C-alpha positions in Angstrom: -2.9 19.9 37.0 -4.9 17.7 39.3 -3.6 14.4 40.7 -6.1 12.6 38.6 -5.0 14.1 35.3 -4.1 11.6 32.7 -2.9 12.3 29.2 -3.5 10.2 26.1 -0.7 9.6 23.7 -2.7 10.3 20.6 -1.7 8.1 17.7 -4.8 7.3 15.6 -4.2 9.7 12.7 -0.7 8.5 12.0 -1.7 4.9 12.5 -4.4 5.3 9.9 -1.7 6.4 7.4 0.3 3.2 7.7 0.2 0.4 5.1 -1.0 -3.0 6.2 2.6 -4.3 6.2 3.7 -1.3 8.3 0.8 -2.0 10.7 1.8 -5.6 11.1 5.5 -4.6 11.7 4.4 -2.0 14.3 2.0 -4.5 16.0 4.6 -7.2 16.6 7.2 -4.7 17.7 4.7 -3.2 20.1 4.0 -6.6 21.6 7.8 -6.9 22.1 7.9 -3.5 23.9 5.1 -4.4 26.3 6.6 -7.9 27.0 9.5 -6.0 28.7 7.2 -4.5 31.4 8.0 -7.1 34.0 11.7 -6.7 33.4 11.4 -3.0 34.4 9.3 -3.9 37.4 11.8 -6.5 38.5 14.7 -4.1 38.0 13.0 -1.6 40.3 11.8 -3.5 43.3 11.2 -7.2 44.3 7.5 -6.5 44.9 7.0 -4.8 41.5 5.8 -7.8 39.5 3.5 -8.9 42.3 1.8 -5.5 42.6 1.1 -5.7 38.8 -0.5 -9.1 39.4 -2.6 -7.8 42.2 -4.0 -4.8 40.2 -4.7 -7.1 37.2 -6.5 -9.7 39.4 -8.7 -7.0 40.8 -9.6 -5.8 37.4 -10.3 -9.3 36.2 -12.5 -10.1 39.3 -14.6 -6.9 39.0 -14.6 -7.0 35.2 -13.6 -3.4 35.1 -16.6 -2.3 37.1 -14.6 -0.6 39.9 -17.7 0.8 41.6 -18.4 -2.8 42.9 -15.8 -2.2 45.6 -17.9 0.7 47.0 -21.2 -1.1 46.6 -20.3 -4.5 48.0 -16.9 -4.4 49.8 -17.1 -1.5 52.2 -14.6 0.7 50.3 -15.4 4.5 50.5 -15.6 6.6 47.3 -12.4 8.4 48.3 -10.5 5.1 49.0 -11.5 3.9 45.6 -10.3 7.1 44.0 -7.0 6.8 45.9 -6.4 3.2 44.9 -7.2 3.9 41.2 -4.9 6.8 41.2 -2.1 4.6 42.7 -2.8 1.8 40.2 -2.9 4.1 37.2 0.4 5.8 38.2 2.0 2.4 39.0 1.2 1.1 35.6 2.0 4.3 33.8 5.4 4.4 35.5 5.9 0.6 35.6 7.2 0.8 39.2 6.4 1.9 42.7 9.2 4.4 42.9 7.9 7.3 40.8 8.2 10.1 43.3 10.8 12.8 42.6 14.3 11.4 43.1 12.9 7.8 42.8 11.0 8.0 46.1 8.8 5.2 47.0 5.0 5.7 46.8 2.5 3.6 48.7 -1.2 3.4 48.2 -3.2 5.8 50.4 -5.4 3.0 51.8 -5.3 1.0 55.1 -4.3 -2.7 55.1 -7.8 -3.6 56.0 -9.2 -1.7 53.0 -6.7 -3.4 50.7 -7.7 -6.8 52.1 -11.3 -6.0 51.6 -10.7 -5.2 48.0 -8.7 -8.4 47.6 -11.5 -10.5 49.0 -13.3 -10.2 45.7 -11.5 -13.3 44.5 -9.1 -15.9 45.9 -6.6 -15.1 43.1 -6.6 -11.4 44.2 -6.2 -12.4 47.9 -3.2 -14.6 47.0 -1.6 -11.9 44.9 -2.0 -9.3 47.7 -0.6 -11.7 50.4 2.7 -11.9 48.4 3.3 -8.2 48.3 1.2 -6.5 51.1 4.2 -5.8 53.4 6.6 -4.3 51.0 3.8 -2.6 49.1 2.6 -0.5 52.1 6.0 -0.1 53.8 7.5 3.4 53.6 11.0 1.8 53.5 13.1 1.8 51.6 12.2 5.3 50.8 14.4 5.8 47.8 16.3 3.6 45.4 19.7 3.7 47.1 22.5 1.2 46.8 21.5 -0.8 49.9 18.0 -1.5 48.5 18.5 -1.4 44.7 17.0 -4.3 42.8 20.2 -4.3 40.7 22.1 -5.6 43.8 20.4 -8.6 45.3 20.9 -10.9 48.3 20.7 -10.7 52.0 24.1 -9.1 52.5 24.4 -5.4 51.6 26.8 -4.2 48.9 29.5 -1.6 49.1 30.7 0.5 46.2 34.2 -1.1 46.6 32.7 -4.6 46.2 30.9 -3.6 43.0 34.1 -2.0 41.7 36.0 -5.3 42.4 33.3 -7.3 40.5 33.4 -4.8 37.7 37.1 -5.2 37.3 36.7 -9.0 36.9 33.9 -8.5 34.5 36.1 -6.2 32.4 38.9 -8.8 32.4 36.5 -11.4 31.0 34.8 -9.0 28.5 31.5 -9.1 30.3 29.8 -5.7 30.0 27.5 -4.5 32.8 24.5 -2.9 31.0 22.2 -6.0 31.0 23.3 -7.4 34.3 22.4 -7.5 38.0 24.5 -8.9 40.8 23.5 -11.2 43.6 25.6 -11.6 46.7 25.6 -14.5 49.1 27.8 -15.2 52.1 28.7 -18.7 53.3 31.1 -18.6 56.2 34.2 -16.8 55.1 33.4 -17.2 51.4 31.4 -14.6 49.5 29.9 -15.5 46.1 28.9 -12.8 43.6 26.6 -14.1 40.8 26.4 -11.8 37.8 22.9 -12.2 36.5 22.9 -11.6 32.7 19.6 -11.0 30.8 19.2 -13.6 28.1 16.9 -16.3 26.9 19.4 -19.1 27.3 21.0 -20.3 30.6 24.6 -21.2 31.1 24.0 -24.8 30.3 22.2 -23.9 27.1 24.9 -21.4 26.1 28.0 -23.6 26.6 28.1 -25.1 23.1 27.1 -21.8 21.6 30.0 -20.0 23.2 32.5 -22.6 22.2 31.5 -22.1 18.6 31.4 -18.3 18.5 33.8 -15.4 18.6 32.8 -14.6 22.2 36.0 -14.7 24.4 36.6 -18.1 26.0 37.1 -16.4 29.3 33.3 -16.3 29.4 33.3 -20.0 30.0 35.6 -19.7 32.9 33.5 -17.0 34.5 30.4 -19.1 33.8 31.8 -22.3 35.2 30.4 -23.8 38.4 33.3 -22.6 40.5 33.6 -19.3 38.7 36.6 -17.0 39.2 38.2 -16.9 42.6 39.5 -13.7 44.1 40.9 -14.4 47.6 37.8 -15.7 49.5 35.4 -14.4 46.9 33.9 -16.3 43.9 32.5 -14.4 40.9 30.3 -16.2 38.5 28.3 -15.4 35.4 24.8 -16.7 35.4 22.8 -16.3 32.2 19.0 -16.4 31.9 18.0 -13.4 34.0 14.5 -12.3 32.8 14.6 -15.3 30.5 10.8 -15.7 30.2 10.3 -12.1 29.1 13.4 -12.1 26.9 11.9 -15.2 25.1 8.6 -13.4 24.5 10.4 -10.4 23.2 12.5 -12.5 20.8 9.3 -14.3 19.6 7.6 -11.0 18.8 10.5 -9.3 17.1 11.0 -12.5 15.0 7.4 -12.1 13.8 8.0 -8.5 13.1 11.0 -9.3 11.0 8.7 -10.9 8.4 7.1 -7.4 7.8 10.3 -5.3 7.7 10.5 -2.7 5.0 14.1 -3.4 4.0 17.2 -5.6 4.6 18.7 -3.1 7.1 15.6 -3.5 9.4 15.7 -7.3 9.0 19.5 -7.4 9.8 19.3 -5.3 12.9 16.3 -7.3 14.2 18.5 -10.5 13.7 21.1 -8.8 15.9 18.4 -8.0 18.5 17.5 -11.7 18.6 21.1 -12.8 18.9 21.8 -10.3 21.7 18.6 -11.0 23.7 19.0 -14.8 23.3 22.7 -15.0 24.3 23.1 -11.8 26.4 25.9 -10.7 24.1 26.3 -6.9 24.1 28.7 -7.2 21.1 25.7 -8.4 19.1 23.7 -5.4 20.5 26.4 -3.0 19.4 26.3 -4.5 15.9 22.5 -4.0 16.0 22.9 -0.3 16.9 25.3 0.3 14.0 22.8 -1.2 11.6 19.8 0.5 13.3 21.4 3.9 12.8 21.6 3.2 9.0 17.9 2.6 8.8 17.2 6.2 7.6 13.9 7.7 8.5 11.7 4.6 8.8 8.0 5.0 9.0 7.9 2.8 12.0 10.7 3.5 14.4 11.8 1.3 17.4 14.4 1.1 20.0 14.9 -1.9 22.4 17.5 -2.9 24.9 19.1 -2.0 28.3 19.6 1.6 27.5 19.9 4.1 30.4 21.8 3.8 33.7 20.0 6.5 35.6 18.4 4.3 38.1 21.4 2.2 39.0 23.0 3.8 42.1 26.4 2.8 40.8 25.6 4.2 37.4 26.5 1.4 35.0 23.6 -1.1 34.8 20.7 -0.1 32.6 17.0 -0.2 32.6 15.1 -2.0 29.9 13.4 0.1 27.3 11.1 -0.9 24.5 9.7 2.0 22.4 7.8 1.9 19.1 6.7 5.0 17.3 5.3 6.3 14.0 7.2 9.0 12.1 5.5 12.3 11.3 7.2 13.4 8.1 5.4 16.7 7.9 6.5 17.8 11.3 10.0 16.5 10.8 10.4 18.6 7.6 9.8 21.7 9.6 13.2 21.3 11.3 15.2 20.6 8.2 16.7 24.0 8.4 18.1 23.4 11.9 19.6 20.1 10.8 21.2 21.7 7.7 22.6 24.5 9.8 24.3 22.2 12.4 27.9 22.9 11.4 27.3 26.6 11.1 25.8 26.7 14.6 28.6 24.7 16.1 31.0 27.4 14.9 29.1 29.9 17.2 29.6 27.9 20.4 32.1 29.2 23.0 35.0 26.8 22.3 35.0 27.3 18.6 38.4 28.6 17.1 38.3 30.2 13.7 41.4 28.6 12.2 41.1 25.2 13.9 39.1 22.2 12.6 37.1 24.2 10.1 36.2 26.8 12.7 34.8 24.3 15.1 37.8 24.2 17.4 39.8 21.2 18.7 37.1 19.8 20.9 34.8 18.8 18.0 34.9 16.0 15.5 36.6 16.9 12.2 33.4 16.3 10.3 30.0 16.8 12.0 27.6 14.4 10.5 24.1 15.8 10.9 22.2 13.1 12.7 19.0 11.6 11.7 16.3 13.8 13.2 12.7 12.8 13.3 9.5 13.8 15.0 7.4 10.8 15.9 4.3 9.8 17.9 4.8 7.1 20.4 2.7 4.0 19.8 4.1 1.8 22.7 6.3 3.3 25.3 7.5 0.4 27.6 9.6 2.4 30.0 9.6 3.8 33.5 9.2 7.3 32.1 7.7 8.6 28.9 10.5 10.7 27.5 10.0 13.8 25.5 13.0 13.0 23.3 15.9 10.6 23.1 19.3 10.4 21.4 20.5 6.9 20.7 22.6 4.8 20.6 24.3 5.5 24.0 27.7 4.4 22.8 30.1 7.4 22.0 32.3 5.4 19.7 29.3 4.3 17.6 28.0 7.9 17.5 31.4 9.1 16.3 31.9 6.4 13.6 28.3 5.5 12.5 26.1 8.4 13.7 23.0 8.5 15.8 19.4 9.4 15.8 17.5 12.2 17.5 13.9 11.3 18.1 11.3 13.8 19.5 8.0 12.3 20.7 5.4 14.8 19.7 2.4 13.3 21.4 4.4 13.3 24.7 5.5 16.9 24.1 1.9 18.1 23.6 1.2 17.5 27.3 3.3 20.5 28.1 0.6 22.7 26.6 -1.9 21.7 29.3 -3.7 24.9 30.2 -4.6 23.6 33.7 -1.0 22.9 34.7 0.0 24.9 37.8 3.3 26.8 37.7 3.9 27.6 41.3 7.2 29.3 40.8 6.0 32.0 38.4 4.5 35.1 39.8 0.7 35.2 39.2 1.2 38.4 37.1 3.3 36.5 34.6 1.7 33.1 34.8 -0.8 33.5 31.8 1.9 34.5 29.4 4.3 31.9 30.6 1.8 29.1 30.3 1.1 30.3 26.7 4.7 29.8 25.6 6.3 27.3 27.9 5.5 24.3 25.7 7.1 26.2 22.7 10.3 26.8 24.8 10.4 23.2 25.8 10.1 22.1 22.2 12.8 24.4 20.9 15.1 23.5 23.8 14.5 19.8 23.5 15.2 19.7 19.7 18.4 21.7 20.1 19.3 19.6 23.2 19.1 16.3 21.2 20.5 17.5 17.9 23.4 19.9 18.9 23.7 19.2 22.7 24.4 15.5 22.7 25.7 15.8 19.1 28.6 18.1 20.0 31.9 17.4 21.6 34.8 15.0 21.1 36.0 12.9 23.9 39.8 12.7 23.8 40.5 9.0 24.2 42.5 5.9 23.5 40.0 4.4 21.1 41.9 1.1 20.9 45.2 -0.1 22.3 47.8 2.4 21.2 45.4 4.3 19.0 44.2 7.8 20.0 41.7 10.1 18.3 44.1 13.1 18.7 47.8 13.8 18.2 49.5 12.7 21.4 52.8 14.4 20.4 50.9 17.6 20.0 47.7 17.4 22.0 45.1 20.2 21.6 45.5 23.2 23.9 42.9 23.6 26.6 41.1 26.8 25.7 40.5 27.4 29.4 44.1 27.2 30.7 46.2 27.5 27.6 47.9 24.2 28.6 48.0 20.8 26.9 45.2 18.4 27.8 45.3 14.9 29.3 42.9 12.0 29.3 41.1 10.7 32.4 37.8 8.9 33.2 34.4 9.8 31.9 32.4 12.5 33.6 29.2 11.9 35.5 25.9 11.7 33.7 24.5 14.9 35.3 27.5 16.9 34.0 26.7 15.7 30.4 23.0 16.6 30.8 24.0 20.0 32.2 26.3 20.5 29.2 23.6 19.7 26.6 21.0 21.8 28.4 23.5 24.7 28.3 23.9 24.2 24.5 20.2 24.4 24.0 19.8 27.5 26.1 22.8 29.2 24.5 21.4 28.7 21.0 17.8 29.4 22.0 18.9 33.1 22.3 20.2 33.1 18.7 17.7 35.0 16.6 18.7 33.0 13.5 17.8 29.8 15.3 14.5 31.2 16.5 13.6 32.2 13.0 14.0 28.6 11.9 11.1 27.8 14.3 9.1 30.7 13.0 9.7 33.3 15.7 11.1 36.8 14.8 10.1 40.4 15.2 7.1 39.9 12.9 5.6 36.7 14.4 2.7 36.8 16.9 5.1 35.7 19.6 8.1 37.9 19.3 11.7 36.5 19.5 12.6 38.9 22.3 9.6 37.8 24.4 10.5 34.2 23.8 14.1 34.8 25.0 12.7 36.5 28.1 10.4 33.6 28.8 13.3 31.2 28.2 15.2 32.7 31.1 12.1 32.5 33.2 11.8 28.9 32.2 15.4 28.3 33.4 14.5 29.7 36.8 11.3 27.7 37.1 13.1 24.5 36.2 15.8 25.2 38.6 13.4 25.6 41.5 11.3 22.6 40.4 14.4 20.5 40.5 14.6 21.0 44.2 11.9 18.3 44.6 14.5 15.7 43.5 17.0 16.6 46.2 17.3 14.2 49.1 18.1 16.1 52.3 18.9 13.0 54.3 21.6 11.8 51.9 22.4 15.2 50.5 22.2 13.8 47.0 20.2 14.2 43.8 17.8 11.6 42.7 17.8 12.8 39.1 20.7 13.7 36.8 18.5 16.1 34.9 17.2 17.8 38.0 20.7 18.2 39.3 21.7 19.8 36.0 18.7 22.2 36.0 19.5 23.3 39.5 23.2 23.8 38.7 22.4 26.1 35.8 19.9 28.1 37.8 22.3 28.5 40.7 25.2 29.6 38.3 23.0 32.3 36.8 21.9 33.4 40.3 25.5 33.7 41.4 27.2 35.1 38.3 24.7 36.9 36.0 24.7 40.2 38.0 21.1 40.0 39.1 19.6 38.7 35.8 17.7 36.1 37.9 16.4 36.8 41.4 13.9 35.0 43.7 11.1 36.5 45.7 10.5 34.3 48.8 7.9 34.7 51.5 8.5 31.9 53.9 5.5 32.7 56.0 3.2 32.6 53.0 5.0 29.6 51.5 5.6 31.3 48.2 8.7 31.5 46.1 8.8 33.1 42.6 11.7 33.5 40.1 12.1 36.9 38.5 14.0 37.9 35.3 15.5 41.4 34.8 14.9 41.9 31.1 17.4 44.7 30.9 20.3 42.4 31.8 19.5 39.6 29.3 21.6 41.0 26.5 24.5 42.1 28.7 24.8 39.1 31.1 22.5 36.2 30.0 24.2 34.5 27.1 27.7 35.4 28.4 27.0 33.7 31.7 25.6 30.6 30.1 28.5 30.5 27.6 31.0 30.7 30.4 29.5 27.7 32.2 29.1 25.8 29.0 32.7 26.5 27.9 34.1 25.1 31.1 32.0 22.0 31.3 32.4 21.2 27.6 36.2 21.3 27.7 36.4 19.4 31.0 34.1 16.7 29.5 36.2 16.5 26.3 39.4 16.2 28.2 37.8 14.1 31.0 39.2 16.5 33.6 37.2 15.1 36.5 39.0 17.0 39.2 38.4 20.5 38.0 34.9 19.8 36.9 34.0 18.4 40.3 35.5 21.5 42.0 33.3 23.6 39.9 30.1 21.5 39.8 29.7 20.3 43.3 29.3 23.7 44.9 26.6 24.5 42.2 24.9 21.2 43.2 24.8 22.1 46.9 21.5 23.0 48.5 22.3 25.3 51.4 21.4 28.7 52.9 18.5 30.4 51.2 18.4 27.6 48.6 17.4 25.2 51.4 14.6 27.5 52.4 13.4 27.5 48.9 13.7 23.7 48.8 11.4 23.4 51.8 8.7 25.5 50.1 9.1 23.6 46.8 8.9 20.3 48.5 5.7 21.4 50.2 3.9 21.8 46.8 5.0 18.7 44.9 3.7 18.4 41.3 2.1 15.1 40.7 3.9 12.9 38.1 2.2 12.7 34.7 0.3 9.6 33.7 -0.2 8.5 30.1 -2.7 6.0 28.7 -1.5 4.3 25.6 -3.3 2.4 22.8 -3.0 -1.3 22.0 -2.7 -3.0 18.7 -4.8 -6.1 18.1 -4.2 -8.7 15.5 -7.6 -9.9 14.2 -8.5 -13.4 12.9 -8.4 -12.1 9.3 -4.8 -11.1 9.7 -5.4 -7.3 9.8 -4.4 -5.1 12.7 -6.6 -2.6 14.5 -5.8 0.1 17.0 -7.7 0.2 20.3 -7.7 3.5 22.1 -8.6 3.9 25.8 -10.2 6.7 27.7 -7.8 9.1 29.4 -8.4 7.9 33.0 -6.9 5.6 35.6 -9.5 3.0 34.6 -8.4 3.3 31.0 -4.7 2.7 31.9 -5.6 -0.4 33.9 -7.8 -1.8 31.1 -5.1 -1.2 28.6 -2.6 -3.2 30.7 -5.2 -6.0 31.4 -5.6 -6.4 27.6 -1.8 -6.7 27.0 -1.7 -10.2 28.5 1.5 -9.6 30.4 
């Protein structure tokens, strides 16, 4: 795949199948999704919104005729290509930290060349002046705690400080997902302002809070003096991202008029309440109702959802995604959904006579989640996901259920015949390319349905109320001893667990037959299993791009998980996986011994899965860390492989997305853009952000 490759999220056919009401509903929701773009940019880096302004001002000044910069402003053809590639990726990722492990990326142009481009208009010059220094600076190189846009102010934060503020927030029922923290020091007094995303400010919220069921402690935390802790003052300041939140609320309010049922209208009302006030209780109510909106034709998810980019791991990035369901493709996986309980009984921790054969570490009744295959219409996020499982609240999942959503028009990019697989030997590359997208689809659908869907966290669900018998706690199937309850495990361990579930079941021939692969299909089940192990090895090596040598840390929870699984198989599968490395030639290839798949493959995966699953369910952080950290270490020959992998970075993927346009006659049309950097820039210019 060349650096210039751009994929189009195809949507036209499904769009044409919508009714006029559904198109209007989708249009206004899509507008809401794109209005969140500046929130994501602001959450990532202080210069993010300004870089967006600079790119859009250039587009406006040249009227989309980018060749003018070569013809009239002294920019070389290559410099223009480099700038457009930067701009296209910046907009596609909605930030300037899209390198593996959230590494900062700077445009491959000199300051003089950038200033020459900006000279096309005064507005472009002014926009560049505001961001030129941080835009081209190589530092900060990664999104670490000291430079994260979630933690603002001239004084640097420590983890202990954030923990102290978190305790005060918990005491006052202020949840962290939609917040940032600003630190200021005045003499011996340190002030921590908790910036909460909402339309309304503190002053506007005062009367609202007094008349609501939101705890009155909020008012104390919001007061001018805040809460004092020694020499520290902690205050809650509402109104972060208020302009964008207001536009989002305006658009979802318009969408509500075209909702298909009362459930949709009610969860949209909860969206509006949450985004207006900052209340995450209202957001939780929204998620409970949203889950009950079964198989809508137009699906959406908004809010501060994933904490992956917060170095502390609790504050969440904004996400606004709108999609159109594909009923025919969804129906193909009905058999998998209907077989959920049966398949859970085959997992390593299942006990025949306990909990209907599912064992003590599963919910008593597994509710098959809503599973739908959709095509993304508007993906306002820093990454276009292949799939998602929402909501991200375990208690809501257990009591109300959840939705699994696979984005088919994103998944289709995996079938790109031009994509390079450096870590597969050339003799196997053709066959691997032909089936890798199939493996990813199977693994992803199982990952979302049965990976995240399995497991029961033993916990105190409310004061004095436990979801297990404290007098006779379930026996740990690893140790034979009773379990205990500790803190939640890290995100990477959960991702590792669900990946292992998907790989474990991907070797089940009954499961593969549900996808149409058996001994009679064109692609044989045995061959698909072999390629799955090759895929595990490839993903493990690829993951090394996300490892930061300086900090000895992983920039991606998913990459860490992929590597840990790969390393476990390398160490404990008796030669099932091996690596051919030629350091002089700069090549590293993963190999699979087909003869050892049946004897060592599934058993090795099952062993790792069993351990991590039980430790997660019992929140046994200590044992899990002792097991997982050595598998996360990049040392010895693995460090040699990392150097080779890092020398051949795969460029991130870019996606161009359509826009919906409301015409004067009240009808909505879809505008599709060419799959190019220019197409991406034009699409953003026409979103009026």
